[in-house]
KEKE-3310 file (N, C-alpha, C; in steps of 0.2 Angstrom, whole numbers, plus 5000, padded with zeros to 4 digits):
npx = (4996:4993:5000:5013:5014:5013:5025:5034:5032:5036:5049:5056:5065:5062:5062:5074:5074:5082:5099:5102:5111:5107:5099:5108:5108:5097:5104:5100:5089:5079:5080:5070:5059:5056:5054:5042:5033:5034:5034:5041:5050:5042:5052:5061:5054:5051:5064:5067:5057:5060:5073:5070:5062:5071:5079:5084:5086:5075:5059:5046:5033:5036:5043:5034:5024:5032:5033:5020:5018:5026:5020:5009:5014:5020:5008:5007:5011:5022:5031:5032:5040:5051:5057:5067:5077:5080:5087:5080:5073:5081:5084:5071:5067:5076:5071:5062:5068:5077:5084:5080:5067:5051:5036:5026:5032:5037:5025:5020:5030:5028:5016:5019:5028:5019:5009:5017:5019:5007:4998:5010:5021:5035:5039:5038:5047:5059:5059:5060:5072:5080:5078:5066:5056:5058:5058:5046:5037:5040:5035:5022:5021:5013:5019:5029:5024:5012:4994:4990:5001:5003:4992:4995:5007:5002:4995:5006:5012:5003:5003:5016:5015:5004:5000:5013:5023:5036:5039:5030:5034:5045:5041:5041:5054:5058:5049:5038:5024:5020:5019:5007:4998:4998:4993:4980:4974:4975:4974:4968:4954:4954:4966:4965:4955:4961:4971:4964:4958:4969:4975:4965:4965:4978:4976:4967:4966:4976:4970:4957:4957:4956:4965:4980:4988:4981:4970:4965:4963:4967:4959:4957:4954:4954:4953:4943:4947:4962:4973:4985:5001:5014:5027:5028:5023:5030:5036:5025:5018:5027:5029:5017:5016:5023:5014:5006:5001:4993:4997:5009:5003:4992:4999:5005:4994:4990:5001:5008:5012:5026:5029:5016:5008:4998:4989:4990:4977:4970:4971:4965:4951:4949:4950:4938:4928:4931:4934:4947:4944:4942:4945:4945:4943:4942:4929:4922:4918:4913:4914:4907:4913:4926:4922:4916:4926:4934:4926:4924:4937:4938:4928:4935:4945:4939:4930:4937:4950:4948:4949:4948:4941:4948:4943:4942:4942:4930:4921:4923:4919:4905:4900:4901:4893:4882:4876:4873:4860:4856:4857:4862:4872:4886:4888:4889:4883:4868:4871:4885:4886:4880:4889:4900:4895:4892:4905:4908:4902)
npy = (5034:5036:5026:5030:5042:5037:5029:5039:5046:5036:5035:5046:5059:5066:5084:5093:5107:5123:5124:5112:5100:5094:5077:5063:5055:5040:5024:5011:5008:4998:4997:4991:4991:5005:5006:4999:5007:5019:5016:5011:5021:5023:5022:5013:5002:4998:4995:4984:4975:4973:4967:4955:4950:4949:4939:4923:4913:4913:4907:4905:4910:4919:4928:4932:4938:4949:4956:4959:4968:4978:4983:4988:4999:5007:5012:5024:5040:5047:5038:5029:5037:5037:5026:5027:5035:5027:5017:5006:5002:4995:4982:4977:4976:4966:4955:4951:4944:4935:4919:4913:4917:4913:4910:4916:4925:4934:4939:4945:4955:4962:4968:4976:4986:4991:4997:5007:5015:5021:5035:5043:5052:5055:5043:5035:5040:5038:5024:5021:5023:5012:5003:4995:4990:4979:4967:4968:4967:4954:4947:4945:4934:4919:4907:4906:4912:4913:4915:4924:4931:4937:4945:4954:4959:4968:4977:4983:4988:4997:5006:5012:5016:5025:5042:5044:5049:5047:5034:5027:5029:5022:5009:5007:5005:4993:4984:4983:4984:4972:4963:4967:4964:4951:4949:4952:4940:4932:4917:4919:4928:4939:4945:4949:4959:4969:4973:4978:4989:4996:5000:5009:5019:5024:5029:5040:5057:5070:5082:5079:5077:5085:5101:5098:5107:5117:5111:5104:5091:5076:5068:5052:5039:5028:5032:5041:5053:5059:5065:5079:5080:5091:5088:5076:5077:5086:5086:5084:5095:5105:5102:5099:5091:5079:5070:5066:5053:5049:5051:5043:5031:5030:5029:5017:5009:5010:5007:4995:4978:4970:4957:4950:4956:4964:4977:4983:4988:4981:4968:4971:4973:4960:4953:4956:4953:4940:4932:4923:4907:4905:4901:4886:4875:4880:4884:4896:4911:4924:4939:4950:4962:4963:4965:4977:4986:4985:4991:5003:5008:5008:5018:5029:5030:5034:5045:5053:5053:5055:5047:5035:5020:5006:4998:4983:4983:4989:4980:4969:4974:4977:4965:4961:4970:4970:4958:4961:4966:4973:4989:4996:4988:4990:5001:5013:5030:5035:5044:5042:5028:5030:5038:5029:5018:5024:5026:5014:5013)
npz = (5179:5193:5198:5195:5203:5216:5216:5215:5227:5237:5234:5236:5245:5261:5263:5272:5275:5276:5271:5267:5257:5241:5239:5235:5219:5217:5216:5216:5209:5199:5181:5174:5181:5181:5167:5166:5173:5167:5153:5138:5125:5109:5098:5104:5106:5093:5088:5096:5092:5078:5080:5085:5074:5063:5068:5064:5073:5082:5086:5073:5077:5087:5079:5070:5079:5083:5071:5070:5080:5077:5065:5070:5077:5067:5061:5066:5060:5063:5069:5058:5049:5057:5053:5044:5051:5061:5053:5048:5036:5027:5033:5035:5021:5017:5024:5015:5005:5011:5015:5026:5028:5030:5020:5027:5036:5026:5021:5032:5034:5022:5026:5036:5030:5020:5028:5034:5023:5019:5013:5015:5009:5013:5018:5007:4999:5006:5006:4993:4989:4991:4981:4979:4971:4961:4970:4976:4965:4961:4971:4967:4960:4956:4956:4966:4977:4990:4990:4999:5002:4989:4989:4999:4994:4984:4992:4998:4987:4983:4993:4990:4977:4975:4972:4969:4957:4953:4957:4950:4937:4936:4934:4921:4917:4922:4917:4925:4923:4917:4927:4933:4923:4923:4936:4934:4930:4940:4950:4962:4967:4975:4973:4960:4961:4969:4961:4949:4956:4961:4948:4943:4953:4951:4939:4939:4936:4943:4943:4946:4959:4975:4978:4984:4990:4995:5002:5018:5018:5009:4997:4991:4980:4988:5001:5013:5020:5021:5032:5030:5033:5037:5039:5033:5020:5013:5000:4992:4994:4989:4976:4966:4955:4958:4963:4952:4944:4934:4920:4916:4919:4910:4898:4900:4899:4886:4878:4867:4872:4867:4868:4871:4861:4863:4872:4889:4892:4884:4890:4902:4898:4892:4904:4910:4901:4896:4908:4916:4924:4942:4959:4970:4963:4950:4948:4947:4938:4937:4946:4957:4963:4957:4944:4946:4949:4938:4928:4933:4931:4917:4915:4920:4911:4899:4902:4911:4907:4894:4883:4869:4865:4855:4840:4841:4855:4858:4853:4861:4873:4871:4870:4883:4890:4884:4888:4901:4911:4922:4925:4936:4942:4943:4951:4945:4941:4931:4921:4921:4916:4904:4897:4897:4889:4877:4873:4867:4855)
capx = (4998:4992:5006:5019:5014:5015:5032:5038:5032:5040:5057:5058:5068:5059:5066:5075:5074:5088:5104:5104:5113:5102:5100:5112:5103:5097:5107:5097:5082:5079:5077:5064:5053:5055:5051:5036:5029:5034:5033:5047:5048:5041:5058:5064:5049:5052:5070:5067:5053:5064:5078:5067:5059:5076:5083:5082:5086:5069:5053:5042:5028:5039:5045:5027:5022:5036:5032:5013:5019:5030:5015:5004:5018:5021:5002:5008:5015:5029:5035:5034:5045:5057:5061:5073:5081:5083:5090:5076:5071:5085:5083:5064:5067:5080:5067:5058:5072:5081:5083:5077:5061:5045:5031:5022:5037:5037:5018:5019:5034:5025:5011:5023:5030:5013:5006:5021:5019:5001:4998:5016:5026:5041:5041:5038:5054:5064:5059:5061:5080:5083:5076:5061:5050:5058:5056:5038:5033:5042:5030:5015:5022:5009:5023:5033:5021:5005:4989:4990:5007:5002:4988:4999:5011:4998:4994:5012:5013:4998:5006:5022:5014:4999:5002:5020:5024:5043:5039:5026:5038:5051:5039:5042:5061:5059:5044:5033:5017:5018:5017:5000:4994:4997:4989:4973:4972:4977:4969:4965:4950:4956:4972:4962:4951:4965:4975:4960:4957:4975:4976:4961:4968:4984:4974:4963:4970:4977:4965:4951:4957:4956:4972:4983:4992:4976:4965:4968:4963:4968:4954:4959:4949:4954:4952:4939:4950:4969:4976:4991:5006:5019:5034:5028:5020:5033:5037:5019:5016:5031:5029:5011:5017:5026:5008:5002:5002:4989:5000:5012:4998:4989:5004:5006:4988:4989:5006:5007:5017:5029:5028:5009:5005:4992:4991:4987:4970:4967:4971:4959:4945:4948:4949:4931:4923:4932:4938:4950:4940:4945:4942:4949:4943:4941:4922:4919:4920:4911:4915:4904:4918:4931:4919:4914:4933:4936:4921:4926:4943:4936:4925:4940:4949:4935:4927:4942:4956:4945:4952:4943:4942:4949:4938:4942:4940:4923:4918:4923:4915:4898:4898:4900:4888:4875:4873:4871:4853:4855:4861:4865:4876:4892:4889:4889:4877:4865:4875:4892:4885:4878:4895:4904:4892:4893:4911:4908:4898)
capy = (5040:5035:5022:5034:5047:5033:5027:5045:5048:5031:5035:5053:5060:5072:5090:5095:5114:5126:5124:5105:5098:5089:5070:5059:5051:5033:5020:5005:5007:4993:5000:4987:4994:5012:5005:4996:5012:5025:5014:5012:5025:5019:5020:5008:4996:4997:4992:4978:4971:4972:4963:4948:4948:4947:4933:4916:4908:4914:4903:4909:4913:4925:4933:4935:4943:4955:4960:4962:4974:4984:4985:4993:5005:5011:5015:5031:5042:5049:5031:5027:5042:5036:5020:5030:5038:5021:5013:5000:5000:4990:4975:4975:4974:4960:4950:4949:4940:4931:4912:4911:4920:4909:4914:4920:4930:4939:4942:4950:4960:4967:4972:4982:4991:4994:5002:5013:5019:5023:5042:5046:5053:5055:5036:5033:5043:5034:5017:5020:5024:5005:5000:4989:4988:4972:4962:4968:4964:4947:4944:4944:4928:4913:4901:4906:4916:4911:4920:4929:4935:4941:4950:4959:4963:4973:4982:4987:4992:5002:5011:5015:5020:5030:5049:5044:5049:5044:5026:5024:5030:5017:5003:5005:5003:4986:4980:4981:4983:4965:4959:4969:4961:4944:4949:4952:4933:4928:4912:4922:4934:4945:4949:4953:4965:4974:4975:4983:4995:5000:5003:5015:5024:5027:5032:5046:5063:5074:5088:5077:5077:5092:5103:5096:5112:5121:5108:5101:5084:5073:5063:5048:5034:5023:5034:5047:5059:5057:5071:5081:5082:5095:5084:5070:5079:5092:5085:5084:5102:5109:5100:5095:5086:5073:5066:5065:5046:5047:5051:5037:5025:5030:5027:5010:5005:5010:5004:4988:4974:4967:4949:4948:4958:4968:4982:4982:4990:4975:4963:4973:4972:4953:4950:4958:4950:4933:4930:4916:4904:4905:4897:4880:4870:4884:4884:4902:4915:4931:4942:4957:4967:4963:4969:4984:4989:4986:4995:5010:5009:5010:5024:5034:5030:5037:5051:5058:5054:5057:5043:5031:5012:5004:4994:4977:4984:4990:4973:4965:4977:4977:4958:4960:4975:4967:4952:4964:4969:4978:4995:4998:4983:4992:5007:5019:5034:5034:5048:5038:5022:5032:5040:5023:5014:5028:5026:5008:5013)
capz = (5182:5200:5200:5195:5209:5222:5216:5217:5234:5240:5233:5237:5252:5264:5263:5279:5275:5276:5266:5266:5250:5238:5240:5230:5215:5219:5211:5217:5205:5193:5175:5171:5185:5178:5160:5167:5175:5162:5146:5133:5119:5103:5095:5107:5105:5086:5087:5099:5088:5073:5082:5085:5068:5059:5071:5062:5078:5085:5083:5069:5080:5090:5074:5067:5084:5083:5066:5071:5085:5073:5061:5074:5079:5061:5060:5068:5054:5065:5069:5051:5047:5061:5051:5040:5056:5064:5048:5048:5030:5024:5036:5033:5014:5017:5026:5009:5001:5015:5014:5032:5029:5027:5016:5032:5038:5021:5021:5038:5033:5017:5029:5040:5025:5017:5033:5035:5017:5017:5014:5018:5004:5016:5019:5000:4996:5009:5004:4986:4988:4992:4975:4982:4966:4958:4975:4977:4959:4961:4976:4964:4956:4959:4956:4972:4983:4992:4988:5005:5001:4983:4991:5004:4990:4981:4998:4999:4980:4983:4997:4987:4970:4975:4972:4968:4950:4952:4958:4944:4931:4937:4932:4914:4916:4925:4915:4930:4921:4915:4933:4934:4918:4926:4942:4932:4929:4946:4953:4968:4965:4979:4970:4954:4963:4971:4955:4946:4960:4961:4942:4943:4958:4948:4932:4941:4935:4949:4942:4948:4966:4978:4978:4991:4994:4998:5006:5024:5017:5003:4996:4986:4978:4993:5008:5013:5022:5024:5034:5027:5038:5034:5039:5029:5014:5010:4993:4989:4994:4986:4969:4965:4949:4960:4964:4946:4942:4928:4913:4915:4920:4904:4893:4901:4897:4879:4875:4866:4874:4861:4869:4871:4855:4865:4877:4896:4892:4881:4895:4907:4895:4892:4911:4911:4896:4896:4914:4918:4930:4948:4964:4972:4957:4944:4947:4946:4932:4938:4953:4956:4966:4952:4938:4948:4949:4931:4925:4936:4928:4910:4915:4921:4905:4894:4905:4915:4903:4888:4878:4865:4864:4848:4837:4844:4862:4858:4852:4867:4879:4869:4871:4890:4893:4881:4892:4908:4910:4927:4924:4943:4946:4944:4955:4941:4940:4925:4917:4920:4912:4897:4894:4896:4884:4871:4870:4864:4848)
cpx = (4998:4998:5012:5019:5016:5022:5036:5038:5036:5047:5059:5061:5065:5064:5068:5076:5081:5093:5106:5106:5107:5104:5104:5107:5103:5100:5105:5091:5083:5076:5071:5058:5051:5051:5044:5031:5028:5032:5039:5045:5046:5047:5061:5060:5050:5058:5070:5063:5057:5070:5076:5065:5065:5081:5081:5082:5079:5064:5049:5037:5030:5041:5039:5024:5025:5034:5025:5014:5022:5024:5010:5008:5019:5014:5003:5013:5022:5034:5037:5040:5052:5061:5067:5078:5084:5086:5086:5073:5075:5084:5076:5064:5071:5076:5063:5062:5077:5079:5079:5070:5056:5040:5027:5026:5037:5030:5018:5024:5031:5019:5014:5025:5024:5010:5010:5021:5013:5000:5004:5021:5033:5044:5042:5045:5060:5065:5061:5069:5083:5081:5071:5057:5052:5056:5049:5035:5034:5037:5023:5015:5018:5014:5027:5030:5014:5000:4989:4996:5006:4997:4991:5004:5008:4996:5000:5014:5009:5000:5012:5020:5009:5002:5010:5022:5031:5043:5035:5030:5043:5048:5040:5049:5062:5053:5039:5026:5015:5016:5009:4996:4993:4993:4981:4970:4974:4972:4965:4961:4952:4961:4970:4959:4956:4969:4971:4959:4963:4976:4971:4963:4974:4982:4970:4968:4970:4972:4958:4951:4958:4964:4975:4987:4987:4971:4968:4967:4964:4963:4956:4954:4949:4953:4947:4942:4957:4972:4983:4995:5012:5026:5034:5026:5024:5034:5031:5017:5020:5031:5023:5012:5020:5020:5004:5004:4998:4992:5004:5008:4994:4993:5005:5000:4988:4995:5006:5013:5019:5029:5021:5006:4999:4994:4988:4980:4967:4966:4966:4953:4944:4947:4941:4927:4925:4937:4941:4946:4945:4942:4946:4949:4941:4934:4919:4922:4919:4912:4912:4909:4923:4928:4918:4921:4935:4932:4923:4932:4942:4932:4930:4944:4945:4932:4932:4948:4954:4949:4947:4946:4944:4944:4937:4940:4933:4919:4917:4919:4907:4896:4897:4894:4881:4872:4871:4865:4852:4860:4865:4870:4883:4893:4890:4882:4874:4869:4882:4891:4883:4885:4900:4901:4892:4900:4913:4905:4903)
cpy = (5040:5031:5026:5039:5043:5031:5033:5047:5043:5032:5042:5054:5067:5078:5092:5103:5117:5125:5117:5103:5093:5082:5067:5055:5043:5029:5012:5003:5002:4997:4997:4990:5001:5011:5003:5002:5017:5022:5015:5017:5021:5017:5014:5001:4994:4993:4985:4973:4969:4967:4956:4946:4946:4941:4926:4911:4908:4909:4908:4913:4919:4930:4936:4940:4949:4959:4963:4968:4980:4987:4990:4999:5010:5014:5023:5034:5045:5043:5029:5031:5040:5029:5022:5032:5032:5016:5006:4998:4995:4983:4973:4972:4967:4954:4947:4944:4935:4924:4910:4914:4915:4914:4918:4926:4936:4942:4947:4956:4965:4971:4978:4988:4994:4999:5008:5018:5023:5031:5045:5047:5053:5048:5033:5034:5039:5027:5016:5020:5017:5001:4994:4986:4981:4967:4962:4965:4956:4943:4943:4937:4922:4907:4900:4909:4913:4917:4926:4934:4940:4947:4956:4963:4969:4979:4986:4991:4998:5008:5015:5019:5025:5037:5049:5043:5046:5037:5023:5024:5024:5010:5001:5002:4995:4981:4978:4980:4976:4961:4961:4965:4954:4943:4949:4945:4929:4923:4914:4928:4940:4949:4952:4959:4970:4977:4980:4989:4999:5004:5009:5020:5028:5031:5039:5052:5067:5080:5086:5076:5084:5094:5102:5102:5117:5118:5104:5093:5082:5068:5059:5043:5028:5025:5040:5053:5057:5064:5073:5083:5085:5092:5079:5071:5085:5092:5086:5092:5107:5108:5095:5090:5079:5068:5063:5058:5045:5047:5045:5030:5024:5027:5019:5006:5005:5007:4997:4984:4970:4959:4947:4950:4962:4973:4980:4983:4984:4969:4965:4971:4964:4950:4951:4954:4943:4931:4923:4913:4904:4901:4890:4875:4874:4884:4890:4907:4922:4933:4949:4963:4968:4967:4976:4989:4990:4991:5003:5012:5011:5016:5030:5035:5034:5044:5056:5059:5056:5053:5038:5024:5011:4999:4987:4977:4985:4984:4969:4968:4977:4970:4957:4964:4973:4962:4955:4968:4974:4983:4998:4993:4985:4998:5013:5023:5032:5038:5044:5032:5024:5034:5034:5019:5018:5028:5019:5008:5016)
cpz = (5190:5202:5200:5201:5215:5222:5217:5224:5238:5239:5233:5244:5255:5264:5271:5280:5276:5270:5265:5259:5247:5239:5234:5226:5217:5214:5212:5214:5199:5187:5173:5175:5182:5171:5161:5169:5170:5155:5142:5128:5113:5099:5097:5106:5098:5085:5090:5095:5082:5074:5082:5078:5063:5062:5069:5067:5082:5082:5078:5072:5083:5085:5071:5072:5084:5077:5066:5075:5081:5068:5064:5076:5073:5058:5061:5063:5056:5066:5062:5048:5051:5058:5047:5046:5059:5060:5048:5041:5027:5027:5035:5026:5013:5019:5020:5005:5005:5015:5021:5033:5026:5023:5021:5035:5032:5020:5026:5037:5027:5021:5033:5035:5022:5021:5033:5029:5016:5019:5017:5013:5007:5016:5012:4998:4999:5007:4997:4985:4989:4986:4976:4976:4963:4963:4976:4971:4959:4966:4974:4960:4960:4960:4962:4978:4984:4990:4993:5004:4995:4985:4995:5000:4987:4986:4998:4992:4980:4987:4994:4981:4971:4976:4972:4961:4949:4952:4952:4938:4930:4934:4925:4913:4918:4922:4920:4928:4919:4921:4934:4929:4920:4931:4940:4931:4935:4948:4959:4966:4969:4976:4964:4956:4965:4965:4951:4949:4960:4954:4941:4947:4954:4942:4934:4940:4941:4949:4945:4956:4969:4978:4985:4994:4997:5003:5012:5023:5010:5002:4990:4985:4984:5000:5008:5015:5025:5026:5031:5033:5035:5034:5034:5021:5011:5003:4989:4988:4990:4978:4968:4959:4952:4962:4958:4943:4935:4921:4912:4915:4913:4898:4894:4899:4890:4875:4873:4868:4868:4862:4868:4865:4857:4871:4884:4896:4889:4886:4901:4904:4894:4899:4913:4907:4895:4902:4914:4924:4936:4953:4965:4966:4950:4943:4946:4941:4933:4945:4953:4958:4960:4946:4940:4947:4942:4927:4927:4932:4921:4910:4916:4915:4900:4896:4908:4911:4896:4882:4875:4865:4856:4846:4841:4852:4863:4857:4858:4873:4877:4871:4879:4892:4890:4885:4899:4907:4916:4927:4930:4946:4947:4948:4952:4941:4933:4920:4915:4915:4905:4894:4893:4890:4877:4868:4867:4857:4843)
residu = (MET:GLU:SER:LEU:LEU:ARG:TRP:GLY:ILE:GLU:ASN:SER:THR:PRO:SER:SER:GLY:GLY:SER:ALA:PRO:PRO:PRO:ALA:PRO:ARG:ARG:ASP:LEU:ASP:PRO:ALA:ILE:ILE:ASP:HIS:ILE:LEU:GLY:LYS:PRO:ASP:ALA:GLN:LEU:MET:LYS:GLU:ALA:LEU:GLU:VAL:ALA:VAL:ASP:ASP:ALA:LYS:ALA:GLU:ASP:ALA:ARG:LEU:ALA:ALA:LEU:ASP:ASP:LEU:GLU:MET:LEU:VAL:GLU:ASN:ILE:ASP:ASN:ALA:ASN:ASP:LEU:LYS:LYS:LEU:LYS:MET:TRP:GLU:PRO:LEU:GLN:LYS:LEU:LEU:THR:ALA:SER:GLY:SER:THR:ASP:ALA:ILE:LYS:THR:GLN:THR:LEU:TRP:VAL:ILE:GLY:THR:ALA:LEU:GLN:ASN:ASN:PRO:ALA:ALA:GLN:GLN:ALA:TYR:LEU:THR:ILE:ASP:PRO:LEU:PRO:THR:LEU:LEU:ALA:SER:LEU:SER:PRO:ALA:SER:CYS:SER:ALA:GLN:MET:ARG:SER:LYS:ALA:LEU:TYR:THR:LEU:SER:GLY:LEU:LEU:LYS:HIS:ASN:ALA:VAL:ALA:VAL:LYS:GLN:LEU:VAL:ASP:ILE:ASP:GLY:TRP:THR:ALA:PHE:ARG:GLY:ALA:LEU:GLU:ASP:SER:ASN:ILE:ASN:VAL:ARG:ARG:LYS:THR:ALA:PHE:LEU:LEU:ASN:THR:LEU:LEU:VAL:PRO:THR:SER:ASP:LEU:PRO:ASP:SER:ALA:SER:SER:PRO:ASP:ILE:HIS:THR:PRO:SER:SER:ALA:ALA:ALA:PRO:VAL:HIS:ALA:ASN:SER:HIS:ALA:SER:MET:LEU:SER:ASP:PRO:ASP:SER:VAL:SER:THR:SER:GLY:PRO:THR:LEU:GLN:ALA:LEU:ILE:ALA:GLU:ASN:THR:VAL:GLU:GLY:SER:SER:LEU:LEU:ASP:ALA:VAL:ILE:SER:ALA:LEU:SER:GLU:PRO:VAL:PRO:PHE:GLY:PRO:ASP:GLY:GLU:SER:GLU:ARG:ASP:VAL:ASP:PHE:GLU:ASP:ASN:VAL:VAL:ARG:LEU:LEU:HIS:THR:TYR:VAL:ALA:GLN:CYS:ARG:LYS:GLU:PHE:ALA:GLY:VAL:GLN:LYS:HIS:GLY:LEU:ARG:GLY:TYR:PHE:GLY:ASP:ALA:LYS:ASP:ASP:ASN:ARG:TRP:GLY:LEU:SER:ALA:ASP:GLU:LEU:THR:ALA:LEU:LYS:SER:ALA:MET:THR)
# end
């Protein structure tokens, strides 16, 4: 502010009083100096960052730095909504499939997209119009994507799917739930943790969340207090059913996969009771955080969705819980643990 005041004084013309005509506008001022003093608008910074990011001729480090700058800018919900106005969603999505995009570029792009989608129904709707789910789900493939990229893909999927019934319903049409089934056995345990956590988030009934139309805050399983913005949450406020993902997620859990011959819930229970070894040398079998997330998912299934386990599912769960002596290891209350164990009998 002080530098702006000094610049204004130095470039002003003293008034001569009377009826002297106003001074002619200065034409010798360097726009770069004005930008330095005033700062560029965020929209301009976003466009410049994207121009660098999509330029194959630029060094990878420069492109990654530009994407990092863009990610920080879209943390602001208004900037995230400007991605549509600035026509930036399509070029960002193309970065995920472009031949000139390295694994690192794709990972950073997923981070940008995921951040823009967080707690932002308007951004979710805008992004969903370009049919992004097949590409995002393909980013979970261990055969072609690094562990870091798979983890960031789950971050982006979480941003798109949470409180977004339309997107969750689309998973059925593209066999998207199969990708989550595979992620439960990923060689990277962080991918497994995020998958179980996301499944539970999608399964929690809307009735167990505060009324978004009457509450100034939306409390989700992944955030303590997410403010509601009228310009971004218009669809949520006008149609509460648009945020209800529990129904389609429940259907996906219990539906039998014709190829695997078992349901997604079977896969969840198997991942808990008979986990695939993980780690650089496959030396690890158990992970506390992953087990916590799965057990919380199972509790949601029986206590909040009021569903029952099948006989073979009960058998697998009894084997797991029978070996667990510490009743507090999953972060459940005594009543919650009792309700879950009673569902196994």
